C-alpha positions as CSV (number, residue, x, y, z in Angstrom):
1,M,-9.2,-14.4,5.3
2,A,-6.9,-12.5,7.6
3,F,-4.0,-13.3,4.8
4,L,-6.4,-12.0,2.1
5,K,-6.9,-8.7,3.9
6,A,-3.3,-8.6,4.5
7,A,-2.5,-9.0,0.9
8,G,-5.0,-6.2,0.2
9,L,-3.2,-3.7,2.7
10,T,0.4,-5.0,1.1
11,I,-0.7,-3.9,-2.1
12,S,-2.5,-0.7,-0.9
13,I,0.7,0.6,1.0
14,T,2.9,-0.6,-2.1
15,A,0.7,1.4,-4.7
16,I,0.8,4.4,-2.5
17,S,4.6,4.4,-1.9
18,L,5.3,3.7,-5.6
19,L,3.0,6.9,-6.8
20,F,5.0,8.9,-4.2
21,A,8.2,7.5,-5.2
22,T,7.5,8.0,-8.9
23,L,6.7,11.8,-8.1
24,I,10.0,11.9,-6.4
25,G,11.9,10.0,-8.8
26,T,10.9,12.3,-11.7
27,I,11.9,15.5,-9.7
28,F,15.1,14.3,-8.7
29,A,15.9,13.0,-12.3
30,G,15.1,16.3,-13.5
31,F,18.0,17.9,-11.1
32,K,20.4,15.4,-11.8
33,I,19.9,16.1,-16.0
34,S,19.8,19.9,-14.9
35,S,22.6,22.4,-16.0
36,S,22.4,23.6,-12.5
37,K,25.3,22.5,-10.2
38,L,23.2,23.1,-7.3
39,L,20.5,20.9,-8.2
40,N,22.8,18.4,-9.0
41,R,24.3,18.3,-5.8
42,I,20.9,18.4,-4.1
43,A,20.1,15.0,-6.2
44,D,23.5,13.5,-5.4
45,L,23.0,14.1,-1.9
46,Y,19.6,13.0,-1.5
47,I,20.4,9.9,-3.8
48,G,23.6,9.2,-1.6
49,V,21.7,9.1,1.6
50,I,19.0,7.1,0.5
51,R,20.9,4.4,-1.2
52,G,23.6,4.4,1.4
53,T,21.5,3.6,4.4
54,P,19.0,0.6,4.9
55,L,15.5,0.9,4.3
56,I,14.5,-0.4,7.8
57,V,16.2,2.4,9.3
58,Q,14.6,5.1,6.9
59,I,11.2,3.5,8.2
60,M,12.2,3.8,12.0
61,F,13.5,7.1,11.7
62,L,10.2,8.5,9.9
63,Y,8.0,6.8,12.3
64,Y,10.1,7.1,15.8
65,G,12.9,9.4,15.2
66,L,10.4,12.4,14.0
67,A,8.0,11.7,16.9
68,N,9.0,14.6,18.7
69,F,8.3,16.8,15.7
70,L,5.9,15.2,13.5
71,T,3.3,11.9,14.5
72,L,2.7,9.8,11.6
73,D,0.7,6.8,11.8
74,S,2.1,3.4,11.1
75,F,0.8,3.2,7.6
76,T,1.7,6.8,6.6
77,A,4.9,6.3,8.1
78,G,5.6,3.3,6.2
79,A,4.3,4.4,2.7
80,L,6.2,7.6,3.0
81,A,9.5,5.7,3.9
82,L,8.9,3.1,1.0
83,G,8.2,5.8,-1.3
84,V,11.4,8.0,-0.4
85,H,13.3,5.0,-0.6
86,T,12.2,3.8,-4.1
87,G,12.4,7.4,-5.0
88,A,16.2,7.4,-5.1
89,Y,16.5,4.4,-7.4
90,I,13.8,5.6,-9.7
91,A,15.6,9.0,-10.1
92,E,18.5,7.3,-11.4
93,I,16.1,5.0,-13.7
94,F,14.9,7.8,-15.0
95,R,18.1,9.9,-15.6
96,G,19.6,7.0,-17.2
97,S,16.9,6.6,-19.5
98,V,16.7,10.3,-20.5
99,Q,20.6,10.3,-21.1
100,S,20.0,7.2,-23.5
101,V,18.0,8.9,-25.7
102,D,20.3,10.2,-28.9
103,R,21.5,14.1,-28.2
104,G,20.7,14.6,-31.9
105,Q,16.8,14.5,-31.0
106,M,17.0,17.4,-28.6
107,E,19.5,19.3,-31.1
108,A,16.9,18.6,-34.2
109,A,13.7,20.1,-31.9
110,R,15.7,23.0,-30.7
111,S,17.1,24.1,-34.4
112,L,13.5,24.2,-35.4
113,G,12.6,26.6,-32.6
114,M,10.9,24.1,-30.0
115,P,11.8,25.2,-26.4
116,Y,13.6,22.9,-24.4
117,F,10.8,22.2,-22.0
118,L,8.5,21.5,-24.9
119,A,11.1,19.3,-26.5
120,M,11.8,17.5,-23.1
121,R,7.9,16.8,-22.6
122,R,7.0,16.0,-26.7
123,I,10.4,14.3,-28.0
124,I,12.6,13.1,-25.1
125,F,10.3,12.1,-22.2
126,P,8.2,9.3,-24.2
127,Q,11.3,7.7,-25.5
128,A,12.9,7.5,-22.2
129,F,9.7,6.2,-20.6
130,K,9.4,3.4,-22.9
131,R,13.1,2.4,-22.3
132,S,12.5,2.9,-18.6
133,I,9.5,0.5,-18.3
134,P,11.7,-2.9,-17.6
135,A,13.6,-1.5,-14.8
136,L,10.8,0.6,-13.7
137,A,9.1,-3.0,-13.4
138,N,11.9,-4.7,-11.7
139,Q,12.2,-1.9,-9.2
140,F,8.4,-1.9,-8.4
141,I,8.6,-5.8,-7.6
142,I,11.5,-5.0,-5.3
143,S,9.4,-2.4,-3.5
144,L,6.3,-4.7,-3.0
145,K,8.7,-7.5,-1.4
146,D,10.5,-4.7,0.5
147,S,7.0,-3.6,2.0
148,S,7.4,-6.5,4.5
149,L,9.6,-4.3,6.6
150,V,6.5,-2.1,7.5
151,A,5.6,-4.9,9.8
152,Y,8.1,-3.5,12.3
153,I,5.9,-0.6,13.0
154,A,2.8,-2.5,13.4
155,V,1.2,-2.5,10.0
156,T,-0.8,-5.5,9.7
157,D,0.5,-6.6,6.2
158,L,1.3,-9.9,5.1
159,Y,4.4,-10.6,6.9
160,S,3.2,-8.9,10.1
161,V,0.0,-11.5,9.9
162,A,2.3,-14.4,9.4
163,L,4.4,-13.4,12.5
164,S,1.3,-13.3,14.5
165,V,-0.3,-16.5,13.2
166,Q,3.0,-18.7,13.6
167,G,3.2,-17.3,17.1
168,E,-0.1,-18.6,17.7
169,N,0.0,-22.0,15.9
170,Y,3.7,-22.6,16.1
171,M,4.0,-23.8,12.4
172,P,6.4,-21.4,11.1
173,F,7.1,-23.3,8.1
174,E,3.6,-24.0,6.9
175,T,2.6,-20.2,7.9
176,F,5.4,-18.6,5.9
177,F,4.9,-21.0,2.9
178,V,1.8,-19.8,2.5
179,V,3.0,-16.4,3.0
180,G,5.5,-16.9,0.5
181,I,2.5,-18.1,-2.4
182,Y,0.9,-14.9,-1.6
183,Y,3.6,-12.7,-2.3
184,L,4.4,-14.9,-5.3
185,I,1.0,-14.6,-6.8
186,I,0.9,-11.1,-6.4
187,V,4.5,-10.7,-8.2
188,L,3.4,-12.9,-10.9
189,I,0.2,-10.9,-11.6
190,F,2.1,-7.6,-11.7
191,T,5.1,-9.4,-13.9
192,W,2.3,-10.3,-16.2
193,F,0.9,-6.8,-16.5
194,A,4.3,-5.4,-17.0
195,N,5.2,-7.7,-19.6
196,R,2.0,-6.6,-21.7
197,I,2.8,-3.1,-21.0
198,E,6.4,-3.7,-22.5
199,G,4.8,-5.9,-25.8
200,K,2.0,-3.1,-26.5
201,L,5.1,-0.4,-26.6
202,D,7.6,-2.5,-28.2
203,V,10.2,-1.6,-25.3
204,S,12.8,-3.9,-27.0
205,K,12.9,-1.9,-29.9
206,P,12.7,1.8,-29.0
207,K,12.0,3.8,-32.1
208,E,13.0,7.5,-32.3
209,V,10.1,10.0,-32.3
210,A,9.5,12.0,-35.6
211,I,10.0,15.9,-35.1
212,P,7.2,17.8,-36.3
């Protein structure tokens, strides 16, 4: 029963962090493809710092390092750290997906008098999103497994419960085997859903959007 409850918390903290990461990733992907050098540099700084430092350090920094200025409970700090960390990778996924769309699509839209942001929203983003789904699904799975690091700030997720249980029963092999099965089941369920979405959107054969 403890493992089931912990599995629910693991899914919850992962889901919340991914929502936050998607928002951050979208914003900084926009910065990366912007014509503004200032926004480009801000995005490069954020992505460089986050990708260049370990997730566990970021978690500890948000939970302990900011304690003198801002007190966060362990769940919030963990979800925030996971979101900030994953957001850097999602930003690069979105940036690459947007830049993979044929430039002629934007040029055609602009030649018809469509404003830049409207063209991005109606023409470029739908195609870019479809192309990003396989990479996003992979990143989401990585984030689910990375969520085990929040155990080190006292979040009672699957890994935290496993540490506690094996300390009581002195059966680390059996305990971590069971926890591994839980993670595997969650990942397989998510992978199934991701594959269904890919199939419905026909991600493997992205089509160009017709200009109205």
